ROLUM-500750 format. One record per residue (C-alpha): x, y, z; residue number from 1; residue in one letter. Coordinates in nm, 2 decimals, m for minus. Layout:
! ROLUM-500750
R / px / py / pz / num / residuo
R / X / Y / Z / NUM / A
...
//
This chain:
! ROLUM-500750
R / px / py / pz / num / residuo
R / m4.77 / m5.36 / 5.45 / 1 / X
R / m4.73 / m5.59 / 5.15 / 2 / X
R / m5.11 / m5.54 / 5.05 / 3 / X
R / m5.06 / m5.14 / 5.11 / 4 / X
R / m4.77 / m5.12 / 4.85 / 5 / X
R / m5.02 / m5.34 / 4.62 / 6 / X
R / m5.26 / m5.14 / 4.68 / 7 / X
R / m5.09 / m4.81 / 4.62 / 8 / X
R / m4.94 / m4.89 / 4.30 / 9 / X
R / m5.28 / m5.00 / 4.19 / 10 / X
R / m5.43 / m4.66 / 4.26 / 11 / X
R / m5.15 / m4.46 / 4.04 / 12 / X
R / m5.24 / m4.69 / 3.74 / 13 / X
R / m5.62 / m4.59 / 3.81 / 14 / X
R / m5.55 / m4.21 / 3.82 / 15 / X
R / m5.32 / m4.25 / 3.50 / 16 / X
R / m5.58 / m4.46 / 3.33 / 17 / X
R / m5.80 / m4.20 / 3.38 / 18 / X
R / m5.58 / m3.88 / 3.29 / 19 / X
R / m5.48 / m4.06 / 2.94 / 20 / X
R / m5.87 / m4.11 / 2.88 / 21 / X
R / m6.00 / m3.79 / 2.98 / 22 / X
R / m5.84 / m3.64 / 2.66 / 23 / X
R / m5.94 / m3.73 / 2.28 / 24 / X
R / m5.72 / m3.48 / 2.11 / 25 / X
R / m5.36 / m3.47 / 2.05 / 26 / X
R / m5.20 / m3.14 / 1.94 / 27 / X
R / m4.90 / m3.14 / 1.66 / 28 / X
R / m4.75 / m2.82 / 1.62 / 29 / X
R / m4.64 / m2.74 / 1.24 / 30 / X
R / m4.25 / m2.63 / 1.23 / 31 / X
R / m4.27 / m2.29 / 1.07 / 32 / X
R / m3.88 / m2.20 / 1.04 / 33 / X
R / m3.79 / m2.21 / 0.69 / 34 / X
R / m3.40 / m2.03 / 0.70 / 35 / X
R / m3.12 / m2.15 / 0.53 / 36 / X
R / m2.87 / m2.31 / 0.79 / 37 / X
R / m2.57 / m2.32 / 0.57 / 38 / X
R / m2.45 / m2.30 / 0.20 / 39 / X
R / m2.18 / m2.41 / m0.02 / 40 / X
R / m2.09 / m2.47 / m0.37 / 41 / X
R / m1.89 / m2.63 / m0.58 / 42 / X
R / m1.74 / m2.69 / m0.92 / 43 / X
R / m1.47 / m2.95 / m1.02 / 44 / X
R / m1.32 / m2.74 / m1.29 / 45 / X
R / m1.25 / m2.44 / m0.96 / 46 / X
R / m1.15 / m2.62 / m0.68 / 47 / X
R / m1.09 / m2.37 / m0.48 / 48 / X
R / m1.47 / m2.30 / m0.51 / 49 / X
R / m1.56 / m2.56 / m0.23 / 50 / X
R / m1.30 / m2.41 / 0.03 / 51 / X
R / m1.50 / m2.04 / 0.00 / 52 / X
R / m1.71 / m1.97 / 0.37 / 53 / X
R / m2.01 / m1.83 / 0.26 / 54 / X
R / m2.17 / m1.57 / 0.50 / 55 / X
R / m2.55 / m1.62 / 0.62 / 56 / X
R / m2.70 / m1.26 / 0.71 / 57 / X
R / m3.08 / m1.39 / 0.82 / 58 / X
R / m3.13 / m1.00 / 0.94 / 59 / X
R / m3.06 / m0.88 / 0.56 / 60 / X
R / m3.16 / m1.20 / 0.38 / 61 / X
R / m2.76 / m1.20 / 0.21 / 62 / X
R / m2.52 / m1.48 / 0.14 / 63 / X
R / m2.22 / m1.42 / 0.06 / 64 / X
R / m1.82 / m1.44 / 0.06 / 65 / X
R / m1.63 / m1.22 / 0.26 / 66 / X
R / m1.28 / m1.32 / 0.14 / 67 / X
R / m1.35 / m1.19 / m0.31 / 68 / X
R / m1.25 / m1.49 / m0.57 / 69 / X
R / m0.95 / m1.44 / m0.77 / 70 / X
R / m1.04 / m1.23 / m1.07 / 71 / X
R / m1.14 / m1.45 / m1.35 / 72 / X
R / m1.29 / m1.71 / m1.14 / 73 / X
R / m1.60 / m1.85 / m1.39 / 74 / X
R / m1.90 / m1.93 / m1.16 / 75 / X
R / m2.17 / m2.02 / m1.48 / 76 / X
R / m2.25 / m2.40 / m1.34 / 77 / X
R / m2.18 / m2.48 / m1.00 / 78 / X
R / m2.36 / m2.73 / m0.76 / 79 / X
R / m2.51 / m2.58 / m0.46 / 80 / X
R / m2.54 / m2.75 / m0.15 / 81 / X
R / m2.76 / m2.59 / 0.09 / 82 / X
R / m2.91 / m2.70 / 0.46 / 83 / X
R / m3.26 / m2.56 / 0.54 / 84 / X
R / m3.44 / m2.57 / 0.86 / 85 / X
R / m3.69 / m2.81 / 0.95 / 86 / X
R / m4.00 / m2.59 / 0.84 / 87 / X
R / m3.89 / m2.57 / 0.53 / 88 / X
R / m4.10 / m2.76 / 0.28 / 89 / X
R / m4.02 / m2.51 / m0.09 / 90 / X
R / m3.79 / m2.36 / m0.23 / 91 / X
R / m3.75 / m2.17 / m0.51 / 92 / X
R / m3.49 / m2.01 / m0.73 / 93 / X
R / m3.47 / m1.69 / m0.97 / 94 / X
R / m3.10 / m1.66 / m1.15 / 95 / X
R / m3.07 / m1.31 / m1.20 / 96 / X
R / m2.80 / m1.42 / m1.49 / 97 / X
R / m3.01 / m1.67 / m1.73 / 98 / X
R / m3.34 / m1.47 / m1.62 / 99 / X
R / m3.57 / m1.76 / m1.54 / 100 / X
R / m3.71 / m1.90 / m1.21 / 101 / X
R / m3.77 / m2.24 / m1.15 / 102 / X
R / m3.88 / m2.49 / m0.80 / 103 / X
R / m3.57 / m2.61 / m0.71 / 104 / X
R / m3.48 / m2.96 / m0.61 / 105 / X
R / m3.18 / m2.90 / m0.47 / 106 / X
R / m2.96 / m3.06 / m0.72 / 107 / X
R / m2.97 / m2.87 / m1.02 / 108 / X
R / m2.65 / m2.64 / m1.09 / 109 / X
R / m2.70 / m2.30 / m1.07 / 110 / X
R / m2.56 / m1.99 / m1.26 / 111 / X
R / m2.38 / m1.77 / m1.02 / 112 / X
R / m2.25 / m1.53 / m1.23 / 113 / X
R / m2.49 / m1.29 / m1.10 / 114 / X
R / m2.69 / m1.23 / m0.81 / 115 / X
R / m2.91 / m1.58 / m0.73 / 116 / X
R / m3.20 / m1.53 / m0.53 / 117 / X
R / m3.34 / m1.82 / m0.29 / 118 / X
R / m3.73 / m1.82 / m0.18 / 119 / X
R / m3.79 / m2.03 / 0.14 / 120 / X
R / m4.16 / m2.16 / 0.24 / 121 / X
R / m4.29 / m2.30 / 0.49 / 122 / X
R / m4.51 / m2.64 / 0.48 / 123 / X
R / m4.85 / m2.40 / 0.60 / 124 / X
R / m4.76 / m2.17 / 0.32 / 125 / X
R / m4.76 / m1.89 / 0.58 / 126 / X
R / m4.39 / m1.79 / 0.61 / 127 / X
R / m4.15 / m1.71 / 0.36 / 128 / X
R / m3.81 / m1.60 / 0.33 / 129 / X
R / m3.58 / m1.41 / 0.04 / 130 / X
R / m3.21 / m1.45 / 0.03 / 131 / X
R / m3.01 / m1.29 / m0.21 / 132 / X
R / m2.68 / m1.54 / m0.27 / 133 / X
R / m2.39 / m1.38 / m0.46 / 134 / X
R / m1.99 / m1.47 / m0.46 / 135 / X
R / m1.73 / m1.19 / m0.50 / 136 / X
R / m1.49 / m1.18 / m0.72 / 137 / X
R / m1.21 / m0.96 / m0.74 / 138 / X
R / m1.27 / m0.75 / m1.06 / 139 / X
R / m0.96 / m0.62 / m1.08 / 140 / X
R / m0.64 / m0.76 / m1.19 / 141 / X
R / m0.46 / m0.81 / m0.85 / 142 / X
R / m0.08 / m0.76 / m1.01 / 143 / X
R / m0.17 / m0.45 / m1.21 / 144 / X
R / m0.12 / m0.12 / m1.10 / 145 / X
R / m0.34 / 0.16 / m1.20 / 146 / X
R / m0.23 / 0.48 / m1.23 / 147 / X
R / m0.39 / 0.91 / m1.27 / 148 / X
R / m0.34 / 1.22 / m1.26 / 149 / X
R / m0.41 / 1.29 / m0.91 / 150 / X
R / m0.38 / 1.68 / m0.90 / 151 / X
R / m0.21 / 1.91 / m1.14 / 152 / X
R / m0.11 / 2.31 / m1.11 / 153 / X
R / m0.06 / 2.24 / m0.76 / 154 / X
R / 0.15 / 2.55 / m0.72 / 155 / X
R / 0.07 / 2.74 / m1.05 / 156 / X
R / 0.42 / 2.86 / m1.04 / 157 / X
R / 0.69 / 2.78 / m1.30 / 158 / X
R / 0.96 / 2.57 / m1.10 / 159 / X
R / 1.29 / 2.53 / m1.12 / 160 / X
R / 1.30 / 2.31 / m0.82 / 161 / X
R / 1.15 / 2.06 / m0.59 / 162 / X
R / 1.16 / 1.81 / m0.33 / 163 / X
R / 0.86 / 1.69 / m0.13 / 164 / X
R / 0.89 / 1.53 / 0.19 / 165 / X
R / 0.68 / 1.39 / 0.45 / 166 / X
R / 0.67 / 1.51 / 0.78 / 167 / X
R / 0.51 / 1.48 / 1.08 / 168 / X
R / 0.42 / 1.83 / 1.29 / 169 / X
R / 0.19 / 1.81 / 1.66 / 170 / X
R / 0.12 / 1.43 / 1.59 / 171 / X
R / 0.00 / 1.51 / 1.22 / 172 / X
R / 0.07 / 1.36 / 0.90 / 173 / X
R / 0.17 / 1.60 / 0.60 / 174 / X
R / 0.35 / 1.68 / 0.30 / 175 / X
R / 0.60 / 1.92 / 0.29 / 176 / X
R / 0.66 / 2.08 / m0.09 / 177 / X
R / 0.95 / 2.26 / m0.11 / 178 / X
R / 1.02 / 2.50 / m0.42 / 179 / X
R / 1.23 / 2.74 / m0.62 / 180 / X
R / 1.01 / 2.93 / m0.87 / 181 / X
R / 1.17 / 3.05 / m1.19 / 182 / X
R / 1.12 / 3.41 / m1.10 / 183 / X
R / 1.20 / 3.45 / m0.75 / 184 / X
R / 1.55 / 3.36 / m0.56 / 185 / X
R / 1.37 / 3.31 / m0.30 / 186 / X
R / 1.26 / 2.92 / m0.23 / 187 / X
R / 0.89 / 2.86 / m0.12 / 188 / X
R / 0.70 / 2.59 / 0.08 / 189 / X
R / 0.32 / 2.45 / 0.06 / 190 / X
R / 0.20 / 2.18 / 0.25 / 191 / X
R / m0.06 / 1.95 / 0.22 / 192 / X
R / m0.19 / 1.66 / 0.49 / 193 / X
R / m0.13 / 1.34 / 0.41 / 194 / X
R / m0.44 / 1.24 / 0.38 / 195 / X
R / m0.55 / 1.48 / 0.06 / 196 / X
R / m0.24 / 1.55 / m0.17 / 197 / X
R / m0.50 / 1.80 / m0.40 / 198 / X
R / m0.51 / 2.12 / m0.13 / 199 / X
R / m0.21 / 2.26 / m0.07 / 200 / X
R / m0.16 / 2.56 / 0.13 / 201 / X
R / 0.12 / 2.80 / 0.13 / 202 / X
R / 0.32 / 2.90 / 0.41 / 203 / X
R / 0.62 / 3.12 / 0.56 / 204 / X
R / 0.93 / 3.01 / 0.49 / 205 / X
R / 1.28 / 3.17 / 0.66 / 206 / X
R / 1.64 / 3.10 / 0.72 / 207 / X
R / 1.70 / 2.93 / 0.40 / 208 / X
R / 1.96 / 3.15 / 0.22 / 209 / X
R / 1.84 / 3.21 / m0.19 / 210 / X
R / 2.05 / 2.91 / m0.39 / 211 / X
R / 2.18 / 2.82 / m0.13 / 212 / X
R / 2.02 / 2.47 / m0.08 / 213 / X
R / 2.03 / 2.12 / m0.21 / 214 / X
R / 1.66 / 2.11 / m0.22 / 215 / X
R / 1.67 / 1.76 / m0.34 / 216 / X
R / 1.88 / 1.64 / m0.08 / 217 / X
R / 1.61 / 1.77 / 0.18 / 218 / X
R / 1.58 / 1.49 / 0.44 / 219 / X
R / 1.36 / 1.40 / 0.80 / 220 / X
R / 1.60 / 1.23 / 1.02 / 221 / X
R / 1.46 / 1.16 / 1.41 / 222 / X
R / 1.15 / 1.46 / 1.39 / 223 / X
R / 1.37 / 1.74 / 1.23 / 224 / X
R / 1.41 / 1.86 / 0.90 / 225 / X
R / 1.80 / 1.85 / 0.78 / 226 / X
R / 1.85 / 2.07 / 0.41 / 227 / X
R / 2.23 / 2.10 / 0.29 / 228 / X
R / 2.37 / 2.39 / 0.13 / 229 / X
R / 2.65 / 2.47 / m0.09 / 230 / X
R / 2.86 / 2.59 / 0.08 / 231 / X
R / 2.92 / 2.34 / 0.31 / 232 / X
R / 2.68 / 2.40 / 0.60 / 233 / X
R / 2.38 / 2.23 / 0.70 / 234 / X
R / 2.03 / 2.35 / 0.84 / 235 / X
R / 1.78 / 2.20 / 1.05 / 236 / X
R / 1.42 / 2.26 / 1.13 / 237 / X
R / 1.15 / 2.15 / 1.40 / 238 / X
R / 0.88 / 2.29 / 1.20 / 239 / X
R / 0.95 / 2.27 / 0.81 / 240 / X
R / 0.90 / 2.65 / 0.82 / 241 / X
R / 1.16 / 2.80 / 1.06 / 242 / X
R / 1.49 / 2.75 / 0.96 / 243 / X
R / 1.88 / 2.76 / 1.15 / 244 / X
R / 2.24 / 2.65 / 1.08 / 245 / X
R / 2.33 / 2.35 / 1.24 / 246 / X
R / 2.65 / 2.46 / 1.46 / 247 / X
R / 2.97 / 2.22 / 1.50 / 248 / X
R / 2.97 / 2.00 / 1.19 / 249 / X
R / 3.23 / 1.94 / 0.93 / 250 / X
R / 3.24 / 2.05 / 0.60 / 251 / X
R / 2.89 / 1.87 / 0.50 / 252 / X
R / 2.90 / 1.85 / 0.10 / 253 / X
R / 2.60 / 1.58 / 0.10 / 254 / X
R / 2.28 / 1.43 / 0.26 / 255 / X
R / 2.23 / 1.04 / 0.17 / 256 / X
R / 1.91 / 0.99 / 0.38 / 257 / X
R / 1.84 / 0.85 / 0.73 / 258 / X
R / 1.92 / 0.54 / 0.88 / 259 / X
R / 1.62 / 0.47 / 1.11 / 260 / X
R / 1.71 / 0.27 / 1.43 / 261 / X
R / 1.70 / m0.13 / 1.42 / 262 / X
R / 1.68 / m0.37 / 1.66 / 263 / X
R / 2.00 / m0.51 / 1.83 / 264 / X
R / 2.19 / m0.23 / 1.90 / 265 / X
R / 2.18 / m0.06 / 1.59 / 266 / X
R / 2.14 / 0.33 / 1.60 / 267 / X
R / 1.99 / 0.56 / 1.35 / 268 / X
R / 2.15 / 0.78 / 1.15 / 269 / X
R / 2.20 / 1.09 / 0.89 / 270 / X
R / 2.41 / 0.97 / 0.64 / 271 / X
R / 2.64 / 1.20 / 0.49 / 272 / X
R / 2.92 / 1.28 / 0.26 / 273 / X
R / 3.16 / 1.55 / 0.44 / 274 / X
R / 3.50 / 1.72 / 0.29 / 275 / X
R / 3.80 / 1.66 / 0.52 / 276 / X
R / 4.08 / 1.82 / 0.42 / 277 / X
R / 3.99 / 1.85 / 0.02 / 278 / X
R / 3.89 / 1.41 / 0.01 / 279 / X
R / 3.48 / 1.30 / 0.05 / 280 / X
R / 3.44 / 1.04 / 0.29 / 281 / X
R / 3.12 / 0.94 / 0.45 / 282 / X
R / 2.98 / 1.04 / 0.79 / 283 / X
R / 2.68 / 1.00 / 1.03 / 284 / X
R / 2.52 / 1.23 / 1.25 / 285 / X
R / 2.33 / 1.07 / 1.56 / 286 / X
R / 2.01 / 1.18 / 1.70 / 287 / X
R / 2.20 / 1.42 / 1.97 / 288 / X
R / 2.45 / 1.56 / 1.69 / 289 / X
R / 2.70 / 1.37 / 1.77 / 290 / X
R / 2.96 / 1.33 / 1.46 / 291 / X
R / 3.19 / 0.98 / 1.33 / 292 / X
R / 3.36 / 1.04 / 1.08 / 293 / X
R / 3.39 / 0.68 / 0.82 / 294 / X
R / 3.52 / 0.55 / 0.51 / 295 / X
R / 3.66 / 0.77 / 0.21 / 296 / X
R / 3.41 / 0.75 / m0.08 / 297 / X
R / 3.47 / 0.56 / m0.34 / 298 / X
R / 3.51 / 0.73 / m0.69 / 299 / X
R / 3.22 / 0.51 / m0.84 / 300 / X
R / 2.97 / 0.66 / m0.55 / 301 / X
R / 2.65 / 0.90 / m0.67 / 302 / X
R / 2.69 / 1.19 / m0.47 / 303 / X
R / 2.36 / 1.44 / m0.65 / 304 / X
R / 2.08 / 1.30 / m0.90 / 305 / X
R / 2.05 / 0.94 / m0.71 / 306 / X
R / 1.74 / 0.81 / m0.56 / 307 / X
R / 1.72 / 0.67 / m0.21 / 308 / X
R / 1.51 / 0.43 / 0.03 / 309 / X
R / 1.47 / 0.32 / 0.35 / 310 / X
R / 1.37 / m0.05 / 0.47 / 311 / X
R / 1.42 / m0.40 / 0.73 / 312 / X
R / 1.55 / m0.66 / 0.69 / 313 / X
R / 1.61 / m0.89 / 0.98 / 314 / X
R / 1.53 / m0.64 / 1.24 / 315 / X
R / 1.83 / m0.42 / 1.07 / 316 / X
R / 1.77 / m0.09 / 0.91 / 317 / X
R / 1.94 / m0.01 / 0.59 / 318 / X
R / 1.94 / 0.30 / 0.35 / 319 / X
R / 1.99 / 0.24 / m0.01 / 320 / X
R / 2.09 / 0.47 / m0.27 / 321 / X
R / 2.07 / 0.39 / m0.64 / 322 / X
R / 2.22 / 0.53 / m0.98 / 323 / X
R / 2.30 / 0.93 / m0.99 / 324 / X
R / 2.62 / 1.16 / m1.09 / 325 / X
R / 2.94 / 1.10 / m0.88 / 326 / X
R / 3.20 / 1.38 / m0.74 / 327 / X
R / 3.39 / 1.34 / m1.12 / 328 / X
R / 3.07 / 1.41 / m1.31 / 329 / X
R / 3.00 / 1.04 / m1.45 / 330 / X
R / 2.66 / 0.91 / m1.45 / 331 / X
R / 2.63 / 0.59 / m1.26 / 332 / X
R / 2.42 / 0.27 / m1.26 / 333 / X
R / 2.54 / 0.13 / m0.92 / 334 / X
R / 2.32 / 0.04 / m0.61 / 335 / X
R / 2.46 / 0.10 / m0.24 / 336 / X
R / 2.38 / 0.07 / 0.10 / 337 / X
R / 2.48 / 0.08 / 0.46 / 338 / X
R / 2.33 / m0.01 / 0.80 / 339 / X
R / 2.58 / 0.28 / 0.98 / 340 / X
R / 2.61 / 0.60 / 0.74 / 341 / X
R / 2.99 / 0.57 / 0.76 / 342 / X
R / 3.05 / 0.22 / 0.52 / 343 / X
R / 2.86 / 0.13 / 0.25 / 344 / X
R / 2.86 / m0.20 / 0.06 / 345 / X
R / 2.79 / m0.19 / m0.33 / 346 / X
R / 2.50 / m0.45 / m0.44 / 347 / X
R / 2.50 / m0.42 / m0.81 / 348 / X
R / 2.81 / m0.28 / m1.05 / 349 / X
R / 2.83 / m0.08 / m1.41 / 350 / X
R / 2.87 / m0.41 / m1.54 / 351 / X
R / 2.49 / m0.47 / m1.49 / 352 / X
R / 2.30 / m0.42 / m1.83 / 353 / X
R / 1.99 / m0.38 / m1.71 / 354 / X
R / 2.01 / m0.04 / m1.53 / 355 / X
R / 2.15 / 0.28 / m1.74 / 356 / X
R / 2.30 / 0.54 / m1.58 / 357 / X
R / 2.10 / 0.85 / m1.50 / 358 / X
R / 2.03 / 1.12 / m1.28 / 359 / X
R / 1.72 / 1.21 / m1.14 / 360 / X
R / 1.57 / 0.87 / m1.06 / 361 / X
R / 1.32 / 0.77 / m0.77 / 362 / X
R / 1.38 / 0.51 / m0.57 / 363 / X
R / 1.07 / 0.41 / m0.30 / 364 / X
R / 1.00 / 0.06 / m0.11 / 365 / X
R / 0.69 / m0.12 / m0.22 / 366 / X
R / 0.54 / m0.39 / m0.21 / 367 / X
R / 0.80 / m0.59 / m0.04 / 368 / X
R / 1.04 / m0.48 / m0.34 / 369 / X
R / 1.24 / m0.19 / m0.43 / 370 / X
R / 1.10 / m0.05 / m0.76 / 371 / X
R / 1.34 / 0.21 / m0.90 / 372 / X
R / 1.18 / 0.45 / m1.17 / 373 / X
R / 1.29 / 0.69 / m1.46 / 374 / X
R / 1.55 / 0.93 / m1.49 / 375 / X
R / 1.74 / 1.13 / m1.77 / 376 / X
R / 2.04 / 0.91 / m1.88 / 377 / X
R / 2.37 / 1.09 / m2.03 / 378 / X
R / 2.22 / 1.16 / m2.41 / 379 / X
R / 1.98 / 1.43 / m2.18 / 380 / X
R / 1.66 / 1.19 / m2.24 / 381 / X
R / 1.37 / 1.14 / m2.01 / 382 / X
R / 1.30 / 0.78 / m1.89 / 383 / X
R / 0.96 / 0.62 / m1.75 / 384 / X
R / 1.07 / 0.28 / m1.74 / 385 / X
R / 1.02 / 0.07 / m1.43 / 386 / X
R / 1.23 / m0.19 / m1.27 / 387 / X
R / 1.22 / m0.37 / m0.94 / 388 / X
R / 1.45 / m0.58 / m0.74 / 389 / X
R / 1.31 / m0.85 / m0.51 / 390 / X
R / 1.65 / m0.93 / m0.36 / 391 / X
R / 1.71 / m0.50 / m0.17 / 392 / X
R / 1.89 / m0.41 / m0.49 / 393 / X
R / 2.08 / m0.70 / m0.61 / 394 / X
R / 1.96 / m0.76 / m0.90 / 395 / X
R / 1.70 / m0.59 / m1.13 / 396 / X
R / 1.47 / m0.65 / m1.38 / 397 / X
R / 1.25 / m0.42 / m1.60 / 398 / X
R / 0.91 / m0.43 / m1.59 / 399 / X
R / 0.68 / m0.42 / m1.93 / 400 / X
R / 0.30 / m0.54 / m1.82 / 401 / X
R / 0.10 / m0.47 / m1.57 / 402 / X
R / 0.24 / m0.18 / m1.36 / 403 / X
R / 0.39 / 0.03 / m1.61 / 404 / X
R / 0.32 / 0.42 / m1.63 / 405 / X
R / 0.02 / 0.51 / m1.91 / 406 / X
R / 0.08 / 0.68 / m2.24 / 407 / X
R / m0.01 / 1.02 / m2.09 / 408 / X
R / 0.22 / 1.01 / m1.83 / 409 / X
R / 0.55 / 1.21 / m1.93 / 410 / X
R / 0.89 / 1.06 / m1.89 / 411 / X
R / 1.09 / 1.27 / m1.64 / 412 / X
R / 1.33 / 1.30 / m1.37 / 413 / X
R / 1.44 / 1.46 / m1.04 / 414 / X
R / 1.06 / 1.40 / m0.91 / 415 / X
R / 0.99 / 1.27 / m0.53 / 416 / X
R / 0.85 / 1.01 / m0.47 / 417 / X
R / 0.66 / 0.89 / m0.12 / 418 / X
R / 0.38 / 0.61 / m0.09 / 419 / X
R / 0.11 / 0.67 / 0.18 / 420 / X
R / m0.12 / 0.44 / 0.41 / 421 / X
R / m0.33 / 0.36 / 0.14 / 422 / X
R / m0.08 / 0.23 / m0.01 / 423 / X
R / m0.01 / 0.45 / m0.31 / 424 / X
R / 0.26 / 0.56 / m0.47 / 425 / X
R / 0.30 / 0.95 / m0.55 / 426 / X
R / 0.54 / 1.08 / m0.80 / 427 / X
R / 0.57 / 1.48 / m0.72 / 428 / X
R / 0.70 / 1.69 / m1.02 / 429 / X
R / 0.98 / 1.59 / m1.23 / 430 / X
R / 1.14 / 1.72 / m1.47 / 431 / X
R / 1.16 / 1.63 / m1.85 / 432 / X
R / 1.49 / 1.73 / m1.92 / 433 / X
R / 1.74 / 1.87 / m1.69 / 434 / X
R / 1.75 / 2.24 / m1.83 / 435 / X
R / 1.34 / 2.21 / m1.85 / 436 / X
R / 1.09 / 2.34 / m1.55 / 437 / X
R / 0.94 / 2.12 / m1.27 / 438 / X
R / 0.60 / 1.96 / m1.41 / 439 / X
R / 0.36 / 2.11 / m1.16 / 440 / X
R / 0.13 / 1.80 / m1.12 / 441 / X
R / 0.14 / 1.43 / m0.88 / 442 / X
R / 0.05 / 1.11 / m1.05 / 443 / X
R / m0.06 / 0.83 / m0.83 / 444 / X
R / m0.07 / 0.46 / m0.87 / 445 / X
R / m0.17 / 0.13 / m0.65 / 446 / X
R / m0.09 / m0.25 / m0.69 / 447 / X
R / m0.49 / m0.33 / m0.67 / 448 / X
R / m0.43 / m0.62 / m0.44 / 449 / X
R / m0.27 / m0.36 / m0.18 / 450 / X
R / m0.62 / m0.15 / m0.20 / 451 / X
R / m0.79 / m0.51 / m0.12 / 452 / X
R / m1.00 / m0.51 / 0.19 / 453 / X
R / m0.85 / m0.75 / 0.44 / 454 / X
//
């Protein structure tokens, strides 16, 4: 048995030797893959550069960073670390910024202020691949706000009053513009898609009595538009065109805005001021149109000409109003807020030396701050000053750079202000004095970084 095993092993060894001796040629495969497999940049003066992730598009031959670097980043002299597939024998670099073409040794610094072209070659010279590498850098100051005249001669009318509200009808977003023409007692209505505020169509309008509506206080609440009359009634409309008197209401003098429904058992409310036996009181109407009477309105609370805006703080919705004219005719620079529409808290009082007592101011929630824009002061002088508040209306500061309105923008008050889905702030109309006609135009501005792609 032992001899048989030895003979078997010897036979296998002979067969193995014969198979090896049967061929004298050894084939070698030359790698042909000369792709770039990884790409990083570094500059000691720009520490953020080494953290930038670059995407390599093998199909189109592009190398780029999806997240742009900060405005003003300098990349004229950077160290480039590139890894290649095993078939890469040579790399040629073309620097657009300096206009030269060099065989690259992998250590020479490169100028990426303009795109750099990498051409890789295989060992046999039969294959090559070209990549265009560029570093994306924001080309505008991120925190600056660019304003422009977006549309003019919107209606072509001479207008005494105007109010624009955002309103959703049949699941479509629109802007509704209500105007009182200087030559006609009847109100008119124009509408545009929220996505294109340059194109406006006139719509039919019924149910609003001539010269008896406070256009500036038209308010959207729970999918319905409400407008206060000058004789204590409230008008309502579910489509923005056909209006009717709201029944079973107290004597409503003014509408202040809507408080949205919030978390932790906070119902929505339409904030109003009513006349209760000769006394002005706050009152709230809920979405079932039930009314709740609130506190007496303080003498320094604005009832007309105020700016209003809503926002959320820690799951609580809040309505804020700023500046305006009080019931005794005094101009105010106070800021007030409510979460239930029946009681209001003063946030900044007359003692502030920042805000100017004025009416026709615009208040907007934008970039997680309050922006207070324009208005007309006690001397009748219009303003284009912008203030902001980072603490929800308690303290304010004047903005003297970055987001200021341009020279061509006329100072004004009594404009409507809205923010669209593209994070543009739109300023509709406005008046250069209390007695002037409405400017038939729309301005639009956006902080640059709010337009950067995610």
